[in-house]
C-alpha positions in Angstrom: 0.0 0.0 0.0 1.4 3.4 -0.9 2.1 6.0 1.7 -1.0 7.9 2.7 -3.3 5.4 1.0 -6.6 5.0 2.9 -7.0 1.9 5.1 -9.9 -0.2 3.8 -10.9 -2.8 6.5 -13.2 -5.7 5.8 -16.7 -4.9 7.2 -18.8 -7.5 8.9 -22.3 -7.5 10.5 -23.6 -9.5 13.4 -27.1 -10.8 12.7 -29.8 -10.6 15.4 -29.2 -12.7 18.4 -31.5 -12.0 21.4 -32.3 -8.3 20.9 -35.8 -9.4 20.1 -37.5 -12.5 18.6 -36.4 -12.8 15.0 -37.7 -15.6 12.8 -35.9 -17.2 9.9 -37.6 -15.1 7.2 -36.5 -11.8 8.8 -33.0 -13.1 9.5 -32.6 -14.2 5.9 -33.8 -10.9 4.7 -31.3 -9.0 6.8 -28.5 -11.3 5.6 -29.3 -10.9 2.0 -29.7 -7.1 2.4 -26.2 -7.0 4.1 -24.7 -9.0 1.2 -26.2 -6.6 -1.3 -25.1 -3.6 0.7 -21.5 -4.6 0.4 -20.7 -6.2 3.8 -17.9 -8.7 3.6 -19.0 -11.1 6.3 -22.0 -12.1 8.5 -21.8 -13.5 12.0 -24.0 -15.5 14.3 -23.8 -15.6 18.1 -23.4 -19.0 19.6 -25.4 -19.1 22.8 -28.0 -21.4 24.4 -29.8 -19.3 26.9 -29.7 -15.9 28.7 -31.4 -15.4 32.1 -30.8 -14.1 35.5 -30.0 -10.6 34.4 -33.4 -9.0 35.4 -34.8 -9.5 31.9 -37.0 -12.3 30.5 -35.4 -15.6 29.5 -34.3 -15.5 25.9 -32.1 -17.5 23.5 -31.1 -17.4 19.9 -31.6 -20.1 17.2 -28.9 -22.8 17.0 -25.9 -21.1 15.5 -24.7 -24.0 13.4 -28.1 -24.7 11.9 -28.4 -21.0 11.0 -24.9 -21.0 9.5 -25.6 -24.0 7.3 -28.8 -22.3 6.0 -27.0 -19.0 5.4 -24.2 -20.9 3.6 -26.8 -22.1 1.1 -28.7 -18.9 0.9 -25.8 -16.4 0.3 -23.2 -16.2 -2.4 -20.3 -14.0 -1.5 -20.1 -13.0 2.2 -17.9 -15.0 4.6 -19.8 -16.6 7.5 -18.9 -17.5 11.0 -19.9 -18.0 14.6 -19.0 -15.0 16.9 -17.7 -17.1 18.5 -18.4 -20.9 18.8 -18.1 -22.1 22.3 -15.9 -25.2 22.3 -17.8 -26.5 25.4 -21.1 -26.9 23.6 -20.0 -29.8 21.4 -17.3 -32.5 21.5 -14.3 -31.1 19.6 -14.3 -33.7 16.9 -18.0 -33.1 16.2 -17.4 -29.4 16.2 -14.7 -29.9 13.5 -17.1 -32.0 11.4 -19.8 -29.3 11.7 -17.3 -26.7 10.6 -16.1 -28.8 7.7 -19.7 -29.3 6.5 -20.6 -25.6 6.6 -17.3 -24.8 4.8 -18.3 -27.2 2.1 -21.8 -25.8 1.7 -20.5 -22.3 1.6 -17.7 -23.0 -0.9 -15.0 -22.2 1.6 -16.5 -19.0 3.1 -16.6 -20.2 6.8 -14.4 -18.5 9.4 -14.4 -20.6 12.5 -14.4 -18.3 15.5 -13.7 -20.1 18.7 -13.9 -19.3 22.4 -14.3 -20.9 25.8 -17.7 -19.4 26.8 -18.5 -17.2 29.7 -22.3 -17.4 30.5 -22.5 -19.7 33.5 -26.3 -19.7 33.4 -26.5 -21.5 30.1 -23.8 -24.0 31.0 -25.7 -24.9 34.2 -29.1 -25.0 32.4 -27.8 -27.5 29.7 -25.7 -29.6 32.1 -22.3 -28.5 30.8 -19.3 -28.2 33.1 -18.2 -24.6 33.8 -15.0 -25.4 35.7 -11.5 -25.4 34.1 -12.9 -23.7 31.0 -9.5 -22.7 29.7 -8.0 -26.1 30.2 -11.0 -27.7 28.5 -10.6 -25.2 25.7 -7.0 -25.9 25.1 -7.6 -29.6 24.7 -10.6 -29.0 22.4 -8.7 -26.5 20.3 -5.9 -29.0 19.8 -8.3 -31.5 18.4 -10.2 -29.1 16.2 -7.3 -27.3 14.6 -5.4 -30.5 13.9 -8.5 -32.3 12.4 -9.2 -29.3 10.1 -5.5 -29.3 9.1 -6.0 -32.8 7.7 -4.3 -34.7 10.5 -5.4 -38.0 12.0 -5.7 -37.1 15.7 -5.2 -39.1 18.9 -5.3 -37.2 22.1 -5.8 -38.6 25.6 -6.6 -35.5 27.6 -8.1 -34.9 31.0 -11.3 -33.4 29.5 -11.4 -34.5 25.9 -10.2 -37.6 24.0 -9.8 -38.6 20.4 -8.6 -41.9 19.0 -7.4 -42.0 15.4 -10.0 -39.3 14.6 -10.1 -38.1 11.0 -12.5 -35.9 9.0 -14.2 -37.8 6.2 -15.1 -36.9 3.5 -11.8 -35.0 3.4 -12.8 -31.3 3.4 -12.2 -29.4 0.2 -11.8 -26.2 2.2 -10.0 -25.6 5.5 -12.0 -22.9 7.4 -10.0 -19.9 8.6 -9.6 -20.0 12.4 -10.3 -17.0 14.6 -9.7 -16.8 18.4 -12.2 -14.6 20.3 -10.3 -13.9 23.5 -8.0 -11.4 25.2 -6.8 -13.8 27.8 -3.0 -14.4 27.6 -3.3 -18.1 28.2 -5.9 -18.5 25.5 -3.9 -16.4 23.1 -0.7 -18.4 23.8 -2.5 -21.6 23.0 -4.0 -20.4 19.7 -1.9 -17.6 18.2 0.6 -20.1 16.7 -2.3 -21.5 14.6 -5.1 -19.0 14.0 -5.7 -16.8 11.1 -7.4 -14.0 13.0 -8.0 -12.6 16.5 -11.2 -10.9 17.5 -12.2 -8.7 20.4 -15.7 -7.5 21.6 -16.4 -3.7 21.7 -16.9 -3.6 25.5 -13.3 -5.0 26.0 -11.8 -1.9 24.4 -14.5 0.6 25.2 -15.4 1.0 21.5 -12.4 3.3 21.3 -9.5 3.2 18.7 -6.7 3.9 21.2 -7.8 1.1 23.5 -8.1 -1.3 20.6 -4.5 -0.3 19.6 -3.3 -1.3 23.1 -4.9 -4.8 22.8 -3.6 -5.1 19.3 -0.1 -4.5 20.6 -0.5 -7.2 23.2 -1.5 -9.7 20.5 1.6 -8.7 18.5 3.8 -9.2 21.5 2.3 -12.6 22.4 2.4 -13.8 18.8 6.1 -12.9 18.5 6.8 -14.8 21.8 5.0 -17.8 20.3 7.2 -17.7 17.3 4.4 -16.6 14.9 4.8 -13.7 12.5 2.3 -11.1 13.9 1.6 -9.9 10.4 0.1 -13.2 9.5 -2.8 -12.7 12.1 -5.7 -10.6 11.0 -7.0 -8.2 13.6 -10.8 -8.2 14.0 -12.7 -5.7 16.2 -16.4 -5.7 17.0 -17.8 -2.1 17.0 -21.1 -0.9 18.5 -23.1 1.2 16.1 -26.3 2.8 17.4 -28.7 4.1 14.7 -31.6 4.9 17.0 -31.2 5.1 20.8 -34.9 4.8 21.3 -34.7 1.2 20.1 -32.8 0.2 23.2 -31.7 -3.1 21.8 -28.1 -2.5 22.9 -28.1 0.5 25.3 -25.2 2.9 25.0 -23.0 3.1 28.1 -20.3 5.7 29.1 -17.8 2.9 29.2 -18.3 2.1 25.5 -19.7 5.0 23.7 -21.3 3.9 20.4 -20.5 5.0 16.9 -23.5 7.0 15.7 -24.5 9.9 13.5 -24.8 10.4 9.8 -23.1 7.9 7.4 -20.0 10.1 6.9 -19.4 10.3 10.7 -19.9 6.5 11.1 -17.5 5.9 8.2 -14.9 8.2 9.7 -15.1 6.4 13.0 -14.7 3.1 11.3 -11.6 4.4 9.5 -10.2 5.5 12.8 -10.5 2.0 14.1 -8.9 0.7 11.0 -6.0 3.2 11.4 -5.6 1.8 15.0 -4.9 -1.6 13.6 -8.3 -3.3 12.8 -8.1 -5.3 9.5 -11.7 -6.2 10.0 -14.6 -4.5 11.8 -17.7 -6.4 12.7 -20.7 -4.0 13.3 -22.9 -4.7 16.3 -25.9 -2.6 15.3 -28.8 -1.3 17.4 -31.4 -1.8 16.2 -30.5 -4.7 13.9 -33.1 -4.7 11.2 -33.2 -4.8 7.4 -33.9 -1.1 7.5 -30.8 -0.5 9.5 -28.7 -2.4 6.9 -30.0 -0.1 4.2 -29.2 2.9 6.3 -25.6 1.7 6.8 -25.1 1.1 3.1 -23.7 4.6 2.5 -21.2 4.3 5.4 -20.1 0.9 4.0 -19.6 2.3 0.6 -17.6 5.3 2.0 -15.3 2.9 3.9 -14.8 0.6 0.9 -14.0 3.6 -1.3 -11.7 5.2 1.2 -13.8 8.3 1.1 
């Protein structure tokens, strides 16, 4: 890139999760509108249940079922879980699911992975919540090796595999993305992943705080013997189009990006200048109309205007 050339990050969109009840027809309409508007990727939250926070119980549709449907219903955008919890499925089964969605999508899957955090859903569905990082490390070892085409045997404390292999042999290896800022999680994954992602609340939705996290990833990657330039940096950014919607209330700790398209585009460019190769928009409200309203901002960022 020549000196002074504008930074053009990839732009993604998280589809509705539990902001309100959204059926498949509306979810599909939003996804297709986002693809037409120029977004580069679409993301689906992987959760089972939210409760105990003073609001009614709520939960999203199964992430992997939705991703498979989107893989068949879209043509260009990359797709991924934001992020898949390795505790929800045995790791070999998770790798098989990812391989199938990668096949259906023609190689457009990005496999975001994390250890999970919502104890309520673990308890509700009978999943162990203890030693989450240790469990993640073993699961990740099985998943990334299977997707790399290896025959895997692992006798761990939490997960096991015996001569496991993915068949049919996947035609496309999904990109791997780690969704964590924890040093132990990063040390376990940075030698292998294609991307690192962080949620907007973890950097206050502010470019300078993202840059600080980005530098930590660079340092840890170097310590792990990985070229930091090989790891794509992905940031979720909160964008509020209408505060009255209240789907994701703005807080002083993470002020949202808002305003006319030119202002939102400028804020996205600032985040890109801080090191974000990819920005995934978390939009309030998340509707088909919102996607159309964001089309100009997306076009401005893509054009470097």
